[in-house]
C-alpha positions in Angstrom: 98.5 191.5 144.4 99.5 187.9 145.6 102.5 188.0 143.0 103.6 191.4 144.7 103.6 189.9 148.1 105.5 186.9 147.1 108.1 189.3 145.4 108.2 191.5 148.4 109.0 188.5 150.7 111.6 187.4 148.5 113.3 190.7 148.3 113.2 191.1 151.9 115.0 187.7 152.6 118.5 188.1 153.6 120.9 185.1 154.1 121.8 184.6 157.7 125.3 185.6 158.7 125.3 183.5 162.0 124.2 179.9 161.9 124.0 177.1 164.7 125.7 173.8 163.9 125.2 170.6 166.2 128.6 169.2 166.1 128.1 165.5 166.8 130.0 163.6 169.8 131.2 160.8 167.5 133.1 163.4 165.3 135.0 165.0 168.2 135.7 161.8 170.0 137.0 160.2 166.7 139.3 163.1 166.5 138.4 164.2 163.0 136.8 167.3 164.3 139.1 169.5 166.6 137.1 170.5 169.8 135.4 173.6 169.0 136.4 176.6 171.1 135.0 180.1 171.4 137.0 182.7 169.5 138.5 180.2 167.0 137.8 179.3 163.4 135.6 176.3 163.1 135.3 174.2 159.9 133.0 171.2 159.7 131.6 168.6 157.2 127.9 169.4 157.1 124.6 167.5 156.9 121.2 168.9 156.9 118.2 167.0 158.8 114.8 168.4 158.0 112.5 168.9 161.2 109.5 170.8 162.3 109.8 174.3 163.5 110.5 174.7 167.1 111.0 178.1 168.6 112.2 176.3 171.9 115.2 174.6 170.1 117.9 177.0 169.1 119.6 174.3 166.8 116.6 174.5 164.4 116.7 177.1 161.7 114.8 178.0 158.5 117.2 178.3 155.6 117.1 179.2 151.6 119.4 177.2 149.5 119.9 175.8 146.1 119.3 172.2 145.9 121.5 170.1 143.5 121.1 166.4 143.0 124.1 164.1 144.0 124.7 160.5 142.9 123.4 161.4 139.3 119.8 162.1 141.1 119.1 158.5 141.5 117.4 157.4 144.8 118.7 154.9 147.4 116.4 152.3 149.2 117.0 152.5 153.0 115.9 149.5 155.0 117.2 149.7 158.7 114.9 147.1 159.9 113.0 144.3 157.9 109.6 146.0 158.8 110.7 149.5 157.6 112.0 150.8 154.2 111.9 154.0 152.3 113.7 155.8 149.3 115.7 158.8 149.6 117.5 161.3 147.5 121.0 162.8 148.2 120.8 166.4 147.6 123.5 169.1 148.1 122.1 172.3 149.5 124.2 175.3 148.7 123.4 178.4 150.9 125.3 181.7 151.5 128.7 180.5 153.0 127.9 176.8 153.5 126.8 173.5 151.7 125.2 170.5 153.3 124.2 167.2 152.2 120.6 166.3 152.7 119.1 162.8 152.5 115.4 163.7 151.6 112.5 161.5 151.1 110.9 164.0 148.8 112.7 164.9 145.6 113.7 168.6 145.4 115.7 170.8 142.8 116.5 174.4 142.4 115.7 177.2 145.1 114.2 175.8 148.2 113.3 176.8 151.7 113.9 174.1 154.4 113.5 174.0 158.1 115.8 171.9 160.2 119.1 171.2 161.9 122.5 171.6 160.4 124.8 168.9 161.8 128.8 168.7 161.8 129.4 165.1 161.4 132.2 162.7 160.0 133.4 163.6 156.6 132.6 160.2 154.8 128.9 161.1 155.5 128.8 164.4 153.5 130.2 166.6 150.8 129.1 169.8 152.4 131.2 172.1 154.6 130.6 175.3 156.7 133.4 177.5 158.1 133.2 180.5 160.5 134.3 181.9 163.9 132.9 180.3 166.9 131.0 182.7 169.0 129.4 180.1 171.4 129.6 176.6 172.5 126.8 174.6 174.4 127.0 170.8 175.2 123.7 169.2 174.0 122.1 166.4 176.0 118.7 164.7 176.0 116.9 163.3 179.0 116.2 159.4 179.2 113.9 157.2 181.5 113.7 153.3 181.9 110.7 151.4 183.4 111.5 150.7 187.0 109.1 147.7 187.1 111.0 145.9 184.2 114.4 144.6 185.1 117.1 145.6 182.6 114.7 147.6 180.7 116.0 149.9 178.0 116.6 153.6 178.4 114.1 155.6 176.3 114.5 159.2 175.1 111.9 161.5 176.6 110.9 163.9 173.6 111.1 167.6 174.0 113.8 167.4 176.6 116.9 168.6 174.7 118.9 171.1 176.9 122.0 172.7 176.8 125.0 173.8 178.9 127.2 176.7 178.3 131.1 175.8 177.8 134.1 177.5 176.6 135.7 174.6 174.9 133.8 171.4 173.9 134.7 168.2 175.7 137.3 165.9 174.2 135.2 163.0 175.1 131.5 163.0 176.2 129.5 160.9 178.8 129.5 157.5 177.1 125.9 156.1 176.7 123.2 157.2 179.3 124.3 158.1 182.8 122.3 158.9 186.0 122.8 162.4 187.7 120.9 161.8 190.7 121.3 158.8 193.0 117.8 159.2 194.2 116.3 158.7 190.6 118.5 155.7 189.2 115.8 155.4 186.4 116.3 158.9 185.1 119.4 159.8 183.0 121.1 162.1 180.5 122.8 161.3 177.2 125.2 164.0 175.7 124.9 164.0 171.8 127.5 166.8 171.0 127.8 170.5 171.1 125.8 173.2 169.5 128.3 175.7 167.9 127.3 179.3 166.8 129.3 180.3 163.8 129.8 183.9 162.5 130.3 183.3 158.6 131.5 186.9 158.2 134.2 187.4 160.9 136.5 184.8 159.1 139.4 185.1 156.8 139.5 183.6 153.5 140.6 179.8 153.5 144.3 179.4 152.9 145.5 178.5 149.3 145.5 174.9 148.3 149.2 173.5 148.3 150.2 172.5 144.8 150.0 168.9 145.9 148.2 167.3 148.8 149.5 163.7 149.4 146.8 161.1 149.3 149.0 158.2 148.9 152.7 157.2 148.8 155.0 154.3 147.6 158.6 153.7 147.8 161.0 151.7 145.5 164.6 152.0 146.6 165.0 155.5 147.7 162.5 157.0 145.4 159.1 158.2 146.9 156.1 158.2 144.6 153.3 160.5 145.6 149.7 161.0 144.3 147.4 163.9 145.1 144.3 163.3 147.0 142.0 165.0 144.5 143.9 166.1 141.4 145.4 163.8 138.6 148.9 164.6 139.8 151.8 162.3 140.5 155.2 163.2 141.6 158.5 161.3 142.2 160.9 162.4 144.7 164.5 161.0 144.5 167.0 160.7 147.1 168.4 164.2 146.3 164.8 165.6 146.8 164.7 166.4 143.0 161.0 166.2 141.8 159.6 164.6 138.6 156.1 165.8 137.9 153.4 163.6 136.0 150.0 164.4 135.0 147.7 161.6 134.4 144.5 162.0 132.3 142.3 161.2 135.2 139.2 162.8 137.0 139.5 166.0 139.4 137.6 164.8 142.4 136.1 168.1 143.8 134.2 166.1 146.4 136.1 162.9 146.9 134.0 159.6 147.5 136.7 158.4 150.1 139.5 159.6 151.9 141.9 158.1 149.4 140.6 158.2 145.8 143.9 156.9 144.3 146.6 154.6 145.4 150.1 154.3 144.2 152.4 151.2 143.8 156.1 151.8 143.1 158.3 149.3 141.2 161.8 149.4 139.5 160.5 150.8 136.3 158.1 153.5 137.6 154.7 153.2 139.4 151.1 152.3 139.1 148.3 154.5 139.9 144.8 153.1 140.6 141.5 154.8 141.7 138.0 155.4 141.1 138.9 156.6 137.5 141.0 153.7 136.4 144.5 152.4 136.3 147.6 154.3 135.0 151.2 153.7 134.6 153.9 156.4 135.0 157.4 155.3 133.8 160.9 156.5 134.7 161.4 158.3 131.4 158.4 160.7 132.2 155.7 159.0 130.1 152.5 158.3 131.4 149.8 155.8 130.0 146.1 154.7 130.8 145.9 151.0 131.4 142.1 150.4 132.3 139.0 152.5 132.8 137.7 150.3 135.4 137.1 152.0 138.9 139.5 150.4 141.3 138.7 149.7 145.0 142.2 148.7 146.0 145.2 146.7 144.8 148.5 145.4 145.8 151.8 145.0 144.0 154.2 142.0 143.8 157.3 143.5 142.2 156.2 145.1 138.9 152.9 142.8 138.9 149.8 144.7 140.0 146.7 143.0 141.2 143.7 145.3 141.4 140.1 144.9 142.4 137.7 146.6 140.2 134.1 147.4 140.9 132.7 148.2 137.5 129.2 148.3 138.9 127.1 147.9 142.1 127.4 144.3 143.5 129.9 143.3 140.9 133.6 143.0 141.1 136.6 141.7 139.0 140.3 141.1 139.5 142.7 142.7 137.1 146.3 141.5 136.8 148.5 144.0 135.1 152.1 143.8 133.8 154.1 146.7 132.1 153.5 146.8 128.3 150.8 144.1 128.6 147.1 144.0 128.5 145.4 143.7 131.7 144.1 140.1 132.6 140.6 140.2 134.1 138.6 137.5 136.0 135.3 137.8 137.8 134.9 138.2 141.4 131.3 138.6 141.6 129.6 137.0 144.5 132.5 137.1 146.8 131.3 140.2 148.6 133.2 143.4 149.3 136.9 143.7 149.4 137.9 144.4 153.0 141.7 144.1 152.8 144.5 142.7 150.6 148.3 142.1 150.9 151.2 140.4 149.2 152.5 136.9 150.2 155.4 134.8 149.0 153.5 133.4 146.0 151.2 136.2 145.1 148.5 137.8 147.0 146.0 137.4 149.7 142.5 139.0 149.7 139.6 139.2 152.4 136.1 139.4 151.0 133.2 140.0 153.2 129.4 139.8 151.8 127.1 142.6 152.8 123.0 142.8 152.4 122.8 145.8 149.8 119.6 146.8 151.3 120.2 146.6 155.3 124.1 146.5 155.3 123.9 143.3 157.3 127.2 141.5 157.3 127.4 137.9 155.9 129.7 135.4 154.9 133.6 136.2 155.0 136.1 134.4 152.7 139.7 134.5 151.8 141.2 134.4 148.3 144.6 133.5 147.1 145.7 134.7 143.7 149.2 133.9 142.2 151.2 136.1 140.0 149.7 134.7 136.9 146.3 135.7 138.1 145.0 132.2 139.0 142.5 132.7 141.9 141.9 130.0 144.8 138.6 130.8 146.5 138.6 129.6 150.2 135.6 128.4 152.1 133.4 130.6 154.0 135.2 131.3 157.4 133.9 129.5 160.4 134.1 132.5 162.5 132.3 136.0 161.9 134.2 139.1 161.1 132.3 142.0 162.7 134.6 145.0 162.9 134.3 148.0 160.6 137.8 147.7 159.1 139.2 144.2 159.4 142.8 143.9 158.0 145.5 141.4 156.9 148.9 141.7 158.4 151.5 139.9 160.2 153.9 136.9 159.6 152.1 134.4 159.0 149.2 136.4 157.4 146.5 137.2 160.2 143.1 138.6 159.9 142.9 141.3 162.6 139.0 141.7 163.4 138.6 144.4 166.3 139.9 142.6 169.3 140.1 139.4 167.6 142.7 137.8 165.3 142.7 134.6 163.2 145.7 133.2 161.5 145.4 132.2 158.0 146.2 128.4 157.0 147.3 127.1 153.8 143.7 125.9 153.0 142.5 129.4 153.4 140.5 128.6 156.5 141.6 130.4 159.9 142.2 129.5 163.5 142.3 131.7 166.6 145.4 133.8 167.1 146.8 136.0 169.6 144.9 139.2 169.4 146.1 142.9 169.8 145.7 144.1 173.3 143.5 147.0 172.3 141.2 147.7 169.5 142.8 149.8 166.7 141.5 152.0 163.8 143.4 150.2 161.0 146.7 148.7 160.0 148.8 146.8 157.6 152.2 145.5 156.7 155.1 146.9 154.9 158.1 144.6 154.4 158.7 142.7 157.7 157.2 145.3 159.8 153.4 145.6 160.7 151.8 148.9 161.5 148.6 150.0 163.3 146.9 153.3 164.1 144.7 153.8 167.1 143.9 156.6 169.9 146.5 157.2 172.5 145.9 154.9 175.4 144.6 156.4 178.7 145.8 153.5 181.0 142.3 152.0 181.3 141.1 148.7 179.9 142.7 145.5 179.6 145.5 147.1 177.2 146.5 149.5 179.9 149.1 151.7 178.4 149.9 149.4 175.6 151.5 149.9 173.0 153.5 152.4 175.2 155.2 151.4 178.5 153.4 154.0 180.5 151.9 157.3 180.5 152.9 159.3 177.4 155.1 162.4 178.1 154.3 163.8 174.8 151.9 166.7 174.7 150.3 168.5 172.0 147.6 171.3 171.5 146.3 169.5 168.3 144.5 166.2 168.3 146.7 163.2 167.3 146.5 159.5 166.8 149.1 156.9 167.6 151.1 155.3 164.8 152.8 152.1 166.0 155.4 149.8 164.3 155.3 146.2 165.6 157.4 143.2 164.8 155.5 141.3 162.1 156.3 137.9 164.0 155.8 138.7 167.5 153.6 141.8 167.4 156.0 143.4 170.0 155.9 147.2 169.5 159.0 148.8 168.0 158.0 152.3 168.3 155.1 154.6 168.6 154.6 158.0 166.9 152.1 160.9 167.1 150.7 161.6 163.8 147.7 163.9 162.4 145.8 161.5 160.5 143.7 158.4 161.5 143.7 156.9 158.0 147.7 157.2 156.7 149.1 155.7 153.6 152.3 153.9 154.6 155.4 152.8 152.7 159.1 152.1 153.6 162.0 152.8 151.5 165.4 150.7 151.0 167.1 152.8 153.8 164.4 151.4 156.3 162.9 154.8 156.7 158.8 154.4 157.0 156.9 157.2 155.5 153.2 158.4 156.1 150.8 160.6 154.6 149.7 162.8 157.5 149.2 166.3 156.6 147.9 168.4 153.8 151.4 169.5 152.7 153.8 166.7 153.1 155.0 163.4 154.1 156.3 162.4 157.4 159.3 160.1 158.2 158.7 158.0 161.3 161.6 158.4 163.8 163.2 155.7 165.7 162.6 157.2 169.0 159.1 156.6 170.6 156.8 159.5 171.1 158.7 162.1 169.1 157.4 164.3 166.4 157.6 162.8 162.8 160.0 164.5 160.4 158.2 166.6 157.8 158.9 166.4 154.0 157.2 169.2 152.3 156.4 167.7 148.9 154.4 170.8 147.9 157.4 173.1 148.5 159.7 170.8 146.5 157.1 170.7 143.5 156.7 174.5 143.7 160.6 175.0 143.6 160.8 172.6 140.7 158.2 174.4 138.7 160.0 177.7 139.2 163.3 176.4 138.0 161.9 175.0 134.7 
């Protein structure tokens, strides 16, 4: 009888066709997620957070899904503070019309029923996704209070005060931090955490077909452009006449890429190197392809035809691989140096920036520079006498400079640093191509110490879509040369022999950066060129 009841309950279960998703403020403010708007199609990277049932909270739902282990089913120790730690498992929940990554403290497998919140977050945090038509948008906020008897006391969230207000379109930016709403109650405040979006999973057209190639990285030599796909083991060479040569490397298909860029490409006179999480390959001008190494590559840089790659064969281990055409790689240990943060070429070889990080807590430690010559001889610099705190420090400029958020440090010959003139604003990333330095950041709003920099005033460019500002700078003076709106916050960048700067910025093609500031980049549809070449074989 009990078995019959369980069977009846199972048969009565119908997967929901409408689901709420809490889209975080950070994913919208970062620009990765377009502002959700009623009536449009929304697609979000998806996390699941288990919570108790709460009929008063419309963001909490009970779902059935298939649980599949991620990361080979191995747990990870989490230790946000010295007095707290736990182990969790990364699990992919696969439901009807959605998938979500769940970091669970209890191991699960197979069909499960879970209660909690679906969260639209930044893509790096999850392999899950959901897509549907947006039928409702509500700004989510929590109430906070601080102790009036303690000066400068911290704001503390008041449990059970989550509330929502109806909007047609989500804000582009949310109220930063906790703000008071009543002058008569200075110790009471609210904090906006994102928007609760209701999705109709049925009223949506099928997703568009994937282009034949999605440019993930690009490198130029002469007027040739070498492009590698973001997920597929596919490389194309586009010559000055826009003729395409297609190469298939014997690499992995990355269904859920572990990073925004799974492979990189470095062009030289005889072809190109391709390096990524599945090893190093070489593509020659005669159309042949060879595998050079199985080692997973974090990053690399090319000095002519010589490639220096940093491999991460296992956790907390690293090695340098120096590769030349038709020669075996030369390897040397880089263990104990920390995580590679940035690398670039210099006159006599390569310059690398490493930063140590506690594997349990993520706390940042010693930062140091390493110089490697074209023969693979490494010189390890001393620990830097200044802390490097930003999420993405990078090397660029002439002479080489470490850019760390709003700070900058010029690299000396002995691999120590001294203070340098910093950029006027904090940027998301940057690098150098030839004699030109590039940066990517949010468009300026005229506030802050940077004002309208790198522009000369309020931008006249208008767009319905989210964009980031790609700026070319003089590598010596750091004076802006041009600024261009692009559709990616993490482009790959190269420059050809004609002086044209190319970036990967959309799913279908490359974009050439125009000379005139705040004008649309010129698109080169690599997928269309590849499709045409395939039909004419």
